[in-house]
C-alpha positions in Angstrom: 11.3 8.5 -55.5 11.1 8.8 -59.3 14.9 9.4 -59.6 15.4 6.6 -62.1 18.9 7.6 -62.9 20.0 7.1 -59.3 17.9 3.9 -59.2 19.6 2.4 -62.2 23.0 3.1 -60.7 22.0 1.7 -57.3 20.3 -1.4 -58.7 23.3 -2.1 -60.9 25.7 -1.7 -58.0 23.6 -3.9 -55.7 23.3 -6.6 -58.4 27.0 -7.2 -58.5 27.1 -7.8 -54.8 24.3 -10.3 -54.5 24.4 -14.1 -54.3 22.5 -15.8 -57.2 18.8 -16.2 -56.4 15.4 -14.6 -56.3 16.6 -11.3 -54.9 19.2 -11.0 -57.7 16.5 -11.6 -60.3 14.3 -8.9 -58.9 17.1 -6.4 -58.7 18.0 -7.0 -62.4 14.3 -6.6 -63.3 14.1 -3.3 -61.4 17.2 -2.2 -63.3 15.4 -2.8 -66.6 12.4 -0.8 -65.4 14.6 2.1 -64.4 16.2 2.0 -67.8 12.8 2.1 -69.5 11.7 5.1 -67.4 14.9 6.9 -68.6 14.0 6.1 -72.3 17.0 3.7 -72.6 14.8 1.3 -74.5 17.5 -0.9 -76.0 19.4 -1.2 -72.7 16.2 -2.1 -71.0 15.5 -4.8 -73.6 19.0 -6.2 -73.0 18.5 -6.2 -69.3 15.1 -7.9 -69.5 16.6 -10.5 -71.8 19.3 -11.1 -69.2 16.6 -11.6 -66.5 14.9 -14.2 -68.7 18.2 -16.0 -69.6 19.7 -16.1 -66.1 16.4 -16.6 -64.1 14.1 -18.6 -66.4 10.7 -19.6 -65.1 10.9 -16.9 -62.3 8.3 -14.2 -61.7 10.8 -11.5 -62.6 11.5 -13.3 -65.9 7.8 -13.5 -66.7 7.4 -9.8 -66.0 10.5 -8.9 -68.0 9.1 -10.6 -71.0 6.0 -8.3 -70.9 8.2 -5.2 -70.9 10.6 -6.1 -73.7 10.1 -4.1 -76.9 8.4 -1.1 -75.3 9.3 2.2 -76.9 6.8 4.6 -75.3 4.5 5.1 -72.4 0.8 5.7 -72.8 -1.6 7.6 -70.6 -5.4 7.4 -70.6 -6.7 10.9 -70.3 -10.5 10.2 -70.5 -13.2 7.6 -71.0 -16.4 8.2 -72.8 -19.6 6.2 -73.4 -20.1 7.6 -76.9 -17.7 8.4 -79.7 -18.5 12.0 -80.3 -16.9 13.5 -77.2 -13.9 11.2 -77.7 -13.4 12.5 -81.2 -13.6 16.0 -80.0 -10.9 15.4 -77.4 -8.7 13.6 -79.9 -9.0 16.6 -82.2 -8.2 19.1 -79.4 -5.1 17.1 -78.2 -3.8 16.6 -81.8 -4.3 20.4 -82.3 -2.0 20.9 -79.3 0.7 18.7 -80.8 0.1 15.5 -78.8 0.4 12.1 -80.5 -3.0 10.6 -79.8 -4.3 7.1 -80.1 -7.9 6.0 -79.4 -8.9 2.7 -77.9 -12.4 1.5 -78.5 -13.5 -1.7 -76.9 -15.3 -4.0 -79.3 -16.8 -7.4 -78.6 -13.9 -9.3 -80.2 -10.9 -7.2 -79.0 -10.0 -3.6 -79.4 -9.6 -1.1 -82.1 -6.9 1.6 -82.1 
């Protein structure tokens, strides 16, 4: 659980032993996810591209496409009904050295 280094090794090892098919597509996709969790962004992109190339129109390929290009993870720490408390928290977190983004839902999309 949460040992993405071991997961990457095990998924890669399993992939080589599988017959072509749906299971192999999922294993390759999970390899890419493990690489992302380890911060191996370019390797993950390559793996996701491989899923899309080798298993086009599959569910793992569709999911892989949504993960390509990621270079960070984001965590929502709060939700507010008015902007003032949100701005206060943003200032506090920035003061502690955290990179902070703010998402505000608008009628026609969102604003960061």
